[in-house]
PQR file with spaces between the fields and no chain letter, atoms N, CA, C, O and H, PARSE charges and radii, in Angstrom:
ATOM       1  N    MET     1       1.426   -1.274    0.167 -0.4000 1.5000
ATOM       2  CA   MET     1       0.181   -0.045   -0.170 -0.0000 2.0000
ATOM       3  C    MET     1       0.808    1.403   -0.286  0.5500 1.7000
ATOM       4  O    MET     1       1.964    1.816   -0.382 -0.5500 1.4000
ATOM       5  N    GLU     2      -0.163    1.871   -0.249 -0.4000 1.5000
ATOM       6  CA   GLU     2       0.869    3.538   -0.727 -0.0000 2.0000
ATOM       7  C    GLU     2       0.298    4.629    0.781  0.5500 1.7000
ATOM       8  O    GLU     2      -0.913    4.648    1.004 -0.5500 1.4000
ATOM       9  H    GLU     2      -1.102    1.536   -0.172  0.4000 1.0000
ATOM      10  N    ASN     3       1.296    5.506    1.753 -0.4000 1.5000
ATOM      11  CA   ASN     3       1.796    6.158    2.099 -0.0000 2.0000
ATOM      12  C    ASN     3       2.048    5.419    3.332  0.5500 1.7000
ATOM      13  O    ASN     3       1.610    5.818    4.412 -0.5500 1.4000
ATOM      14  H    ASN     3       2.279    5.491    1.571  0.4000 1.0000
ATOM      15  N    GLN     4       2.954    4.025    3.166 -0.4000 1.5000
ATOM      16  CA   GLN     4       2.928    3.384    4.843 -0.0000 2.0000
ATOM      17  C    GLN     4       4.429    3.325    4.767  0.5500 1.7000
ATOM      18  O    GLN     4       5.285    3.469    3.894 -0.5500 1.4000
ATOM      19  H    GLN     4       3.309    3.701    2.289  0.4000 1.0000
ATOM      20  N    LYS     5       4.369    2.955    6.516 -0.4000 1.5000
ATOM      21  CA   LYS     5       5.890    2.175    7.188 -0.0000 2.0000
ATOM      22  C    LYS     5       5.767    1.405    7.996  0.5500 1.7000
ATOM      23  O    LYS     5       4.852    1.405    8.819 -0.5500 1.4000
ATOM      24  H    LYS     5       3.674    2.838    7.225  0.4000 1.0000
ATOM      25  N    THR     6       6.936    0.349    7.900 -0.4000 1.5000
ATOM      26  CA   THR     6       6.055   -0.038    8.701 -0.0000 2.0000
ATOM      27  C    THR     6       6.529   -1.169    9.619  0.5500 1.7000
ATOM      28  O    THR     6       5.653   -2.024    9.742 -0.5500 1.4000
ATOM      29  H    THR     6       7.680    0.349    7.231  0.4000 1.0000
ATOM      30  N    ASN     7       8.009   -1.516   10.518 -0.4000 1.5000
ATOM      31  CA   ASN     7       9.162   -1.408   11.954 -0.0000 2.0000
ATOM      32  C    ASN     7       8.627   -2.033   12.006  0.5500 1.7000
ATOM      33  O    ASN     7       7.527   -1.874   11.477 -0.5500 1.4000
ATOM      34  H    ASN     7       8.721   -0.821   10.418  0.4000 1.0000
ATOM      35  N    VAL     8       8.855   -2.984   12.520 -0.4000 1.5000
ATOM      36  CA   VAL     8       9.121   -4.827   12.369 -0.0000 2.0000
ATOM      37  C    VAL     8      10.753   -5.291   14.368  0.5500 1.7000
ATOM      38  O    VAL     8      11.968   -5.484   14.421 -0.5500 1.4000
ATOM      39  H    VAL     8       9.748   -3.113   12.950  0.4000 1.0000
ATOM      40  N    GLN     9       9.581   -5.228   15.474 -0.4000 1.5000
ATOM      41  CA   GLN     9      10.781   -5.566   16.272 -0.0000 2.0000
ATOM      42  C    GLN     9      10.733   -6.835   16.109  0.5500 1.7000
ATOM      43  O    GLN     9      10.279   -7.318   15.072 -0.5500 1.4000
ATOM      44  H    GLN     9       8.594   -5.072   15.431  0.4000 1.0000
ATOM      45  N    ILE    10      11.379   -7.872   17.508 -0.4000 1.5000
ATOM      46  CA   ILE    10      11.498   -9.210   17.696 -0.0000 2.0000
ATOM      47  C    ILE    10      12.123   -9.426   19.174  0.5500 1.7000
ATOM      48  O    ILE    10      12.998   -9.809   19.950 -0.5500 1.4000
ATOM      49  H    ILE    10      11.749   -7.480   18.350  0.4000 1.0000
ATOM      50  N    GLU    11      11.491   -9.126   19.014 -0.4000 1.5000
ATOM      51  CA   GLU    11      12.323   -9.830   21.754 -0.0000 2.0000
ATOM      52  C    GLU    11      12.174  -11.158   21.862  0.5500 1.7000
ATOM      53  O    GLU    11      11.204  -11.900   21.700 -0.5500 1.4000
ATOM      54  H    GLU    11      10.780   -8.814   18.384  0.4000 1.0000
ATOM      55  N    VAL    12      13.549  -11.378   22.231 -0.4000 1.5000
ATOM      56  CA   VAL    12      13.763  -12.851   23.118 -0.0000 2.0000
ATOM      57  C    VAL    12      13.745  -12.783   24.300  0.5500 1.7000
ATOM      58  O    VAL    12      14.575  -12.076   24.871 -0.5500 1.4000
ATOM      59  H    VAL    12      14.336  -10.776   22.362  0.4000 1.0000
ATOM      60  N    LYS    13      12.606  -13.642   25.148 -0.4000 1.5000
ATOM      61  CA   LYS    13      13.008  -13.270   26.281 -0.0000 2.0000
ATOM      62  C    LYS    13      12.587  -14.309   27.144  0.5500 1.7000
ATOM      63  O    LYS    13      11.535  -14.940   27.249 -0.5500 1.4000
ATOM      64  H    LYS    13      11.932  -14.217   24.684  0.4000 1.0000
ATOM      65  N    LYS    14      14.268  -14.339   28.059 -0.4000 1.5000
ATOM      66  CA   LYS    14      14.022  -15.068   28.960 -0.0000 2.0000
ATOM      67  C    LYS    14      13.923  -15.284   29.332  0.5500 1.7000
ATOM      68  O    LYS    14      14.141  -14.668   30.375 -0.5500 1.4000
ATOM      69  H    LYS    14      15.123  -13.827   27.974  0.4000 1.0000
ATOM      70  N    ASN    15      13.035  -17.451   29.489 -0.4000 1.5000
ATOM      71  CA   ASN    15      12.945  -17.881   29.897 -0.0000 2.0000
ATOM      72  C    ASN    15      10.826  -17.501   29.893  0.5500 1.7000
ATOM      73  O    ASN    15       9.909  -17.725   30.683 -0.5500 1.4000
ATOM      74  H    ASN    15      12.858  -17.951   28.642  0.4000 1.0000
ATOM      75  N    GLY    16      10.925  -16.981   28.799 -0.4000 1.5000
ATOM      76  CA   GLY    16       9.694  -16.474   27.644 -0.0000 2.0000
ATOM      77  C    GLY    16       9.378  -16.188   26.799  0.5500 1.7000
ATOM      78  O    GLY    16      10.169  -16.201   25.856 -0.5500 1.4000
ATOM      79  H    GLY    16      11.670  -16.799   28.157  0.4000 1.0000
ATOM      80  N    PRO    17       7.964  -15.730   26.597 -0.5600 1.5000
ATOM      81  CA   PRO    17       8.069  -16.502   25.019  0.2800 2.0000
ATOM      82  C    PRO    17       8.979  -15.268   23.232  0.5500 1.7000
ATOM      83  O    PRO    17       9.902  -14.455   23.274 -0.5500 1.4000
ATOM      84  N    LEU    18       8.331  -15.625   22.304 -0.4000 1.5000
ATOM      85  CA   LEU    18       9.128  -14.919   21.110 -0.0000 2.0000
ATOM      86  C    LEU    18       8.859  -13.626   20.998  0.5500 1.7000
ATOM      87  O    LEU    18       9.572  -13.548   19.998 -0.5500 1.4000
ATOM      88  H    LEU    18       7.581  -16.285   22.270  0.4000 1.0000
ATOM      89  N    ARG    19       8.375  -12.270   21.156 -0.4000 1.5000
ATOM      90  CA   ARG    19       7.978  -11.105   21.366 -0.0000 2.0000
ATOM      91  C    ARG    19       8.399  -10.503   20.213  0.5500 1.7000
ATOM      92  O    ARG    19       9.552  -10.282   19.842 -0.5500 1.4000
ATOM      93  H    ARG    19       7.796  -12.334   21.969  0.4000 1.0000
ATOM      94  N    VAL    20       6.474  -10.051   19.229 -0.4000 1.5000
ATOM      95  CA   VAL    20       7.134   -8.536   18.450 -0.0000 2.0000
ATOM      96  C    VAL    20       5.663   -8.219   17.965  0.5500 1.7000
ATOM      97  O    VAL    20       4.471   -8.527   17.938 -0.5500 1.4000
ATOM      98  H    VAL    20       5.538  -10.231   19.530  0.4000 1.0000
ATOM      99  N    ILE    21       7.146   -6.976   17.444 -0.4000 1.5000
ATOM     100  CA   ILE    21       6.111   -6.170   17.583 -0.0000 2.0000
ATOM     101  C    ILE    21       6.031   -5.160   16.390  0.5500 1.7000
ATOM     102  O    ILE    21       6.850   -5.124   15.472 -0.5500 1.4000
ATOM     103  H    ILE    21       8.114   -6.726   17.467  0.4000 1.0000
ATOM     104  N    ALA    22       5.418   -4.701   16.462 -0.4000 1.5000
ATOM     105  CA   ALA    22       5.101   -4.115   15.234 -0.0000 2.0000
ATOM     106  C    ALA    22       4.144   -2.766   14.816  0.5500 1.7000
ATOM     107  O    ALA    22       2.923   -2.626   14.732 -0.5500 1.4000
ATOM     108  H    ALA    22       4.752   -4.730   17.208  0.4000 1.0000
ATOM     109  N    GLU    23       5.624   -1.573   14.530 -0.4000 1.5000
ATOM     110  CA   GLU    23       5.023    0.008   14.409 -0.0000 2.0000
ATOM     111  C    GLU    23       4.516    0.305   12.627  0.5500 1.7000
ATOM     112  O    GLU    23       5.463    0.396   11.846 -0.5500 1.4000
ATOM     113  H    GLU    23       6.615   -1.686   14.598  0.4000 1.0000
ATOM     114  N    LYS    24       3.289    0.427   12.110 -0.4000 1.5000
ATOM     115  CA   LYS    24       2.597    0.669   11.021 -0.0000 2.0000
ATOM     116  C    LYS    24       2.878    2.668   10.908  0.5500 1.7000
ATOM     117  O    LYS    24       2.349    3.444   11.704 -0.5500 1.4000
ATOM     118  H    LYS    24       2.519    0.352   12.744  0.4000 1.0000
ATOM     119  N    MET    25       3.928    3.175    9.591 -0.4000 1.5000
ATOM     120  CA   MET    25       3.175    4.855    9.622 -0.0000 2.0000
ATOM     121  C    MET    25       2.215    4.534    8.936  0.5500 1.7000
ATOM     122  O    MET    25       2.142    3.580    8.161 -0.5500 1.4000
ATOM     123  H    MET    25       4.359    2.545    8.944  0.4000 1.0000
ATOM     124  N    GLU    26       1.243    5.495    9.243 -0.4000 1.5000
ATOM     125  CA   GLU    26      -0.260    6.139    7.891 -0.0000 2.0000
ATOM     126  C    GLU    26       0.082    6.952    8.020  0.5500 1.7000
ATOM     127  O    GLU    26       0.530    7.582    8.978 -0.5500 1.4000
ATOM     128  H    GLU    26       1.303    6.270    9.872  0.4000 1.0000
ATOM     129  N    ILE    27      -0.138    7.176    6.576 -0.4000 1.5000
ATOM     130  CA   ILE    27      -0.968    8.536    6.621 -0.0000 2.0000
ATOM     131  C    ILE    27      -2.096    8.785    5.493  0.5500 1.7000
ATOM     132  O    ILE    27      -2.138    8.741    4.263 -0.5500 1.4000
ATOM     133  H    ILE    27      -0.502    6.664    5.799  0.4000 1.0000
ATOM     134  N    ASP    28      -3.481    9.224    7.134 -0.4000 1.5000
ATOM     135  CA   ASP    28      -4.850    9.291    5.881 -0.0000 2.0000
ATOM     136  C    ASP    28      -5.508   10.190    5.768  0.5500 1.7000
ATOM     137  O    ASP    28      -5.802   10.641    6.875 -0.5500 1.4000
ATOM     138  H    ASP    28      -3.446    9.260    8.133  0.4000 1.0000
ATOM     139  N    VAL    29      -6.036   10.873    4.754 -0.4000 1.5000
ATOM     140  CA   VAL    29      -6.754   11.389    3.680 -0.0000 2.0000
ATOM     141  C    VAL    29      -6.503   12.521    4.228  0.5500 1.7000
ATOM     142  O    VAL    29      -5.517   13.018    3.683 -0.5500 1.4000
ATOM     143  H    VAL    29      -5.796   10.507    3.855  0.4000 1.0000
ATOM     144  N    GLN    30      -6.813   13.004    4.835 -0.4000 1.5000
ATOM     145  CA   GLN    30      -5.769   14.239    5.449 -0.0000 2.0000
ATOM     146  C    GLN    30      -4.464   14.250    5.535  0.5500 1.7000
ATOM     147  O    GLN    30      -3.902   15.203    6.075 -0.5500 1.4000
ATOM     148  H    GLN    30      -7.613   12.601    5.278  0.4000 1.0000
ATOM     149  N    GLY    31      -3.705   13.112    4.978 -0.4000 1.5000
ATOM     150  CA   GLY    31      -2.261   13.768    5.452 -0.0000 2.0000
ATOM     151  C    GLY    31      -1.579   13.947    6.939  0.5500 1.7000
ATOM     152  O    GLY    31      -0.496   14.383    7.326 -0.5500 1.4000
ATOM     153  H    GLY    31      -4.161   12.337    4.540  0.4000 1.0000
ATOM     154  N    GLU    32      -2.925   13.312    7.684 -0.4000 1.5000
ATOM     155  CA   GLU    32      -1.550   13.740    9.054 -0.0000 2.0000
ATOM     156  C    GLU    32      -1.370   11.711    8.958  0.5500 1.7000
ATOM     157  O    GLU    32      -1.828   10.626    8.599 -0.5500 1.4000
ATOM     158  H    GLU    32      -3.806   12.957    7.369  0.4000 1.0000
ATOM     159  N    LYS    33       0.276   12.927    9.988 -0.4000 1.5000
ATOM     160  CA   LYS    33       0.373   10.200   10.674 -0.0000 2.0000
ATOM     161  C    LYS    33      -0.312   10.499   11.644  0.5500 1.7000
ATOM     162  O    LYS    33      -0.673   11.465   12.317 -0.5500 1.4000
ATOM     163  H    LYS    33       0.648   13.808   10.279  0.4000 1.0000
ATOM     164  N    ILE    34      -0.448    8.930   11.510 -0.4000 1.5000
ATOM     165  CA   ILE    34      -0.770    7.838   12.655 -0.0000 2.0000
ATOM     166  C    ILE    34      -0.067    6.983   13.020  0.5500 1.7000
ATOM     167  O    ILE    34       0.283    6.285   12.068 -0.5500 1.4000
ATOM     168  H    ILE    34      -0.155    8.146   10.963  0.4000 1.0000
ATOM     169  N    MET    35       0.242    6.741   13.738 -0.4000 1.5000
ATOM     170  CA   MET    35       1.515    5.723   14.117 -0.0000 2.0000
ATOM     171  C    MET    35       0.828    4.559   14.960  0.5500 1.7000
ATOM     172  O    MET    35       0.693    4.663   16.179 -0.5500 1.4000
ATOM     173  H    MET    35      -0.042    7.308   14.511  0.4000 1.0000
ATOM     174  N    LYS    36       0.298    3.168   14.063 -0.4000 1.5000
ATOM     175  CA   LYS    36      -0.071    1.972   15.241 -0.0000 2.0000
ATOM     176  C    LYS    36       0.369    1.344   15.587  0.5500 1.7000
ATOM     177  O    LYS    36       1.502    1.448   15.116 -0.5500 1.4000
ATOM     178  H    LYS    36       0.408    3.084   13.073  0.4000 1.0000
ATOM     179  N    GLU    37       0.316    0.146   16.554 -0.4000 1.5000
ATOM     180  CA   GLU    37       1.396   -0.392   16.868 -0.0000 2.0000
ATOM     181  C    GLU    37       0.724   -1.505   17.173  0.5500 1.7000
ATOM     182  O    GLU    37      -0.231   -1.388   17.940 -0.5500 1.4000
ATOM     183  H    GLU    37      -0.604    0.062   16.937  0.4000 1.0000
ATOM     184  N    SER    38       1.130   -3.052   16.555 -0.4000 1.5000
ATOM     185  CA   SER    38       0.464   -4.101   17.765 -0.0000 2.0000
ATOM     186  C    SER    38       1.836   -4.959   17.940  0.5500 1.7000
ATOM     187  O    SER    38       2.998   -4.727   17.605 -0.5500 1.4000
ATOM     188  H    SER    38       1.906   -3.147   15.932  0.4000 1.0000
ATOM     189  N    ALA    39       1.023   -6.373   18.805 -0.4000 1.5000
ATOM     190  CA   ALA    39       2.058   -6.966   19.532 -0.0000 2.0000
ATOM     191  C    ALA    39       1.510   -7.784   19.371  0.5500 1.7000
ATOM     192  O    ALA    39       0.280   -7.747   19.353 -0.5500 1.4000
ATOM     193  H    ALA    39       0.080   -6.561   19.077  0.4000 1.0000
ATOM     194  N    VAL    40       2.763   -9.722   19.037 -0.4000 1.5000
ATOM     195  CA   VAL    40       1.917  -10.417   19.542 -0.0000 2.0000
ATOM     196  C    VAL    40       3.057  -11.406   20.224  0.5500 1.7000
ATOM     197  O    VAL    40       4.209  -11.137   19.884 -0.5500 1.4000
ATOM     198  H    VAL    40       3.763   -9.752   19.051  0.4000 1.0000
ATOM     199  N    SER    41       2.816  -13.036   21.572 -0.4000 1.5000
ATOM     200  CA   SER    41       4.194  -13.394   21.732 -0.0000 2.0000
ATOM     201  C    SER    41       3.922  -14.407   21.828  0.5500 1.7000
ATOM     202  O    SER    41       3.042  -14.492   22.685 -0.5500 1.4000
ATOM     203  H    SER    41       1.881  -13.255   21.849  0.4000 1.0000
ATOM     204  N    PHE    42       4.238  -15.594   21.310 -0.4000 1.5000
ATOM     205  CA   PHE    42       5.112  -16.818   20.577 -0.0000 2.0000
ATOM     206  C    PHE    42       5.673  -17.496   21.940  0.5500 1.7000
ATOM     207  O    PHE    42       6.716  -17.439   22.591 -0.5500 1.4000
ATOM     208  H    PHE    42       4.953  -15.525   20.613  0.4000 1.0000
ATOM     209  N    CYS    43       4.549  -18.105   22.015 -0.4000 1.5000
ATOM     210  CA   CYS    43       5.261  -19.544   22.850 -0.0000 2.0000
ATOM     211  C    CYS    43       6.537  -20.438   22.242  0.5500 1.7000
ATOM     212  O    CYS    43       6.803  -20.875   21.122 -0.5500 1.4000
ATOM     213  H    CYS    43       3.702  -18.152   21.486  0.4000 1.0000
ATOM     214  N    ARG    44       7.313  -20.500   23.789 -0.4000 1.5000
ATOM     215  CA   ARG    44       9.146  -21.022   23.132 -0.0000 2.0000
ATOM     216  C    ARG    44       8.591  -22.150   24.283  0.5500 1.7000
ATOM     217  O    ARG    44       8.591  -23.131   23.541 -0.5500 1.4000
ATOM     218  H    ARG    44       7.097  -20.146   24.699  0.4000 1.0000
ATOM     219  N    CYS    45       8.158  -22.628   25.482 -0.4000 1.5000
ATOM     220  CA   CYS    45       8.107  -23.121   26.903 -0.0000 2.0000
ATOM     221  C    CYS    45       7.814  -24.348   25.895  0.5500 1.7000
ATOM     222  O    CYS    45       8.656  -25.227   25.712 -0.5500 1.4000
ATOM     223  H    CYS    45       8.158  -21.831   26.086  0.4000 1.0000
ATOM     224  N    GLY    46       6.686  -24.343   25.322 -0.4000 1.5000
ATOM     225  CA   GLY    46       5.599  -25.550   25.171 -0.0000 2.0000
ATOM     226  C    GLY    46       4.778  -25.987   25.917  0.5500 1.7000
ATOM     227  O    GLY    46       4.431  -27.168   25.914 -0.5500 1.4000
ATOM     228  H    GLY    46       6.002  -23.629   25.470  0.4000 1.0000
ATOM     229  N    LYS    47       4.161  -24.778   26.968 -0.4000 1.5000
ATOM     230  CA   LYS    47       3.036  -24.859   27.575 -0.0000 2.0000
ATOM     231  C    LYS    47       1.932  -24.271   28.356  0.5500 1.7000
ATOM     232  O    LYS    47       1.375  -24.242   29.454 -0.5500 1.4000
ATOM     233  H    LYS    47       4.443  -23.819   26.970  0.4000 1.0000
ATOM     234  N    SER    48       1.946  -23.565   26.466 -0.4000 1.5000
ATOM     235  CA   SER    48       0.359  -22.772   26.535 -0.0000 2.0000
ATOM     236  C    SER    48      -0.306  -23.567   25.668  0.5500 1.7000
ATOM     237  O    SER    48       0.105  -24.285   24.756 -0.5500 1.4000
ATOM     238  H    SER    48       2.398  -23.588   25.575  0.4000 1.0000
ATOM     239  N    GLN    49      -1.438  -23.330   26.094 -0.4000 1.5000
ATOM     240  CA   GLN    49      -2.831  -24.075   25.570 -0.0000 2.0000
ATOM     241  C    GLN    49      -3.705  -22.920   25.102  0.5500 1.7000
ATOM     242  O    GLN    49      -4.875  -22.568   25.255 -0.5500 1.4000
ATOM     243  H    GLN    49      -1.772  -22.746   26.834  0.4000 1.0000
ATOM     244  N    LYS    50      -2.624  -22.486   24.468 -0.4000 1.5000
ATOM     245  CA   LYS    50      -3.256  -21.452   23.097 -0.0000 2.0000
ATOM     246  C    LYS    50      -2.000  -21.387   22.053  0.5500 1.7000
ATOM     247  O    LYS    50      -1.753  -20.399   21.362 -0.5500 1.4000
ATOM     248  H    LYS    50      -1.673  -22.772   24.344  0.4000 1.0000
ATOM     249  N    GLN    51      -1.114  -22.818   22.050 -0.4000 1.5000
ATOM     250  CA   GLN    51      -0.371  -22.539   20.636 -0.0000 2.0000
ATOM     251  C    GLN    51      -0.857  -21.813   20.038  0.5500 1.7000
ATOM     252  O    GLN    51      -1.906  -21.263   20.374 -0.5500 1.4000
ATOM     253  H    GLN    51      -1.315  -23.620   22.611  0.4000 1.0000
ATOM     254  N    PRO    52       0.055  -21.486   18.461 -0.5600 1.5000
ATOM     255  CA   PRO    52       1.275  -20.849   19.167  0.2800 2.0000
ATOM     256  C    PRO    52       1.089  -19.437   20.208  0.5500 1.7000
ATOM     257  O    PRO    52       1.759  -18.412   20.083 -0.5500 1.4000
ATOM     258  N    PHE    53       0.626  -19.533   20.656 -0.4000 1.5000
ATOM     259  CA   PHE    53       0.703  -18.362   20.789 -0.0000 2.0000
ATOM     260  C    PHE    53       1.380  -17.846   22.446  0.5500 1.7000
ATOM     261  O    PHE    53       1.776  -16.906   21.756 -0.5500 1.4000
ATOM     262  H    PHE    53       0.081  -20.365   20.758  0.4000 1.0000
ATOM     263  N    CYS    54       1.923  -17.531   24.029 -0.4000 1.5000
ATOM     264  CA   CYS    54       1.761  -16.862   25.176 -0.0000 2.0000
ATOM     265  C    CYS    54       0.862  -16.861   25.950  0.5500 1.7000
ATOM     266  O    CYS    54      -0.047  -16.032   25.972 -0.5500 1.4000
ATOM     267  H    CYS    54       1.601  -18.294   24.589  0.4000 1.0000
ATOM     268  N    ASP    55       0.958  -17.505   26.457 -0.4000 1.5000
ATOM     269  CA   ASP    55      -0.552  -17.505   27.367 -0.0000 2.0000
ATOM     270  C    ASP    55      -0.630  -17.025   28.066  0.5500 1.7000
ATOM     271  O    ASP    55      -1.677  -16.416   28.286 -0.5500 1.4000
ATOM     272  H    ASP    55       1.697  -18.179   26.439  0.4000 1.0000
ATOM     273  N    GLY    56       0.800  -16.952   29.187 -0.4000 1.5000
ATOM     274  CA   GLY    56       1.871  -17.190   30.337 -0.0000 2.0000
ATOM     275  C    GLY    56       2.866  -18.134   30.920  0.5500 1.7000
ATOM     276  O    GLY    56       3.995  -18.004   31.394 -0.5500 1.4000
ATOM     277  H    GLY    56       1.650  -17.447   29.009  0.4000 1.0000
ATOM     278  N    SER    57       2.205  -18.942   30.756 -0.4000 1.5000
ATOM     279  CA   SER    57       3.012  -20.694   31.001 -0.0000 2.0000
ATOM     280  C    SER    57       3.525  -20.792   31.662  0.5500 1.7000
ATOM     281  O    SER    57       3.447  -21.532   32.642 -0.5500 1.4000
ATOM     282  H    SER    57       1.288  -19.047   30.371  0.4000 1.0000
ATOM     283  N    HIS    58       4.774  -19.538   31.136 -0.4000 1.5000
ATOM     284  CA   HIS    58       5.928  -19.859   30.703 -0.0000 2.0000
ATOM     285  C    HIS    58       6.105  -19.789   32.303  0.5500 1.7000
ATOM     286  O    HIS    58       6.897  -20.612   32.762 -0.5500 1.4000
ATOM     287  H    HIS    58       4.837  -18.937   30.340  0.4000 1.0000
ATOM     288  N    LYS    59       5.539  -19.008   33.124 -0.4000 1.5000
ATOM     289  CA   LYS    59       5.964  -18.764   34.328 -0.0000 2.0000
ATOM     290  C    LYS    59       5.156  -19.441   34.952  0.5500 1.7000
ATOM     291  O    LYS    59       4.325  -18.803   35.597 -0.5500 1.4000
ATOM     292  H    LYS    59       4.896  -18.339   32.752  0.4000 1.0000
ATOM     293  N    GLU    60       5.097  -20.762   34.997 -0.4000 1.5000
ATOM     294  CA   GLU    60       4.770  -22.009   35.915 -0.0000 2.0000
ATOM     295  C    GLU    60       5.972  -22.522   35.528  0.5500 1.7000
ATOM     296  O    GLU    60       6.662  -22.828   36.500 -0.5500 1.4000
ATOM     297  H    GLU    60       5.772  -21.281   34.473  0.4000 1.0000
ATOM     298  N    ALA    61       6.724  -22.830   33.961 -0.4000 1.5000
ATOM     299  CA   ALA    61       7.599  -23.596   33.466 -0.0000 2.0000
ATOM     300  C    ALA    61       8.405  -23.986   34.318  0.5500 1.7000
ATOM     301  O    ALA    61       8.336  -23.564   35.473 -0.5500 1.4000
ATOM     302  H    ALA    61       6.163  -22.581   33.172  0.4000 1.0000
ATOM     303  N    GLU    62       9.361  -24.893   33.917 -0.4000 1.5000
ATOM     304  CA   GLU    62      11.068  -24.441   34.071 -0.0000 2.0000
ATOM     305  C    GLU    62      11.904  -24.379   33.465  0.5500 1.7000
ATOM     306  O    GLU    62      12.132  -25.142   32.526 -0.5500 1.4000
ATOM     307  H    GLU    62       9.417  -25.236   32.979  0.4000 1.0000
ATOM     308  N    PRO    63      12.891  -23.080   33.969 -0.5600 1.5000
ATOM     309  CA   PRO    63      13.529  -22.183   33.264  0.2800 2.0000
ATOM     310  C    PRO    63      14.245  -22.721   31.871  0.5500 1.7000
ATOM     311  O    PRO    63      15.034  -23.630   32.132 -0.5500 1.4000
ATOM     312  N    PHE    64      14.198  -22.490   30.844 -0.4000 1.5000
ATOM     313  CA   PHE    64      14.403  -22.525   30.023 -0.0000 2.0000
ATOM     314  C    PHE    64      15.553  -21.469   29.444  0.5500 1.7000
ATOM     315  O    PHE    64      15.831  -20.396   29.979 -0.5500 1.4000
ATOM     316  H    PHE    64      13.557  -21.752   30.631  0.4000 1.0000
ATOM     317  N    GLU    65      16.287  -22.116   27.985 -0.4000 1.5000
ATOM     318  CA   GLU    65      17.197  -20.774   27.097 -0.0000 2.0000
ATOM     319  C    GLU    65      16.127  -20.137   26.101  0.5500 1.7000
ATOM     320  O    GLU    65      16.447  -19.205   25.364 -0.5500 1.4000
ATOM     321  H    GLU    65      16.061  -22.988   27.551  0.4000 1.0000
């Protein structure tokens, strides 16, 4: 799409999820810049009941890398 710029960061949390954060700048019809952010966490411990997403179960799990 025209008039968009997206910045994506990926964080690996120690003993936690893989976190993907996306910031997208859009320009509306009046020419105003709008920054939108969204994030999602993916399970790495294998204990989440909402696979592939993290539900916080790693807090009860054994430490892992």
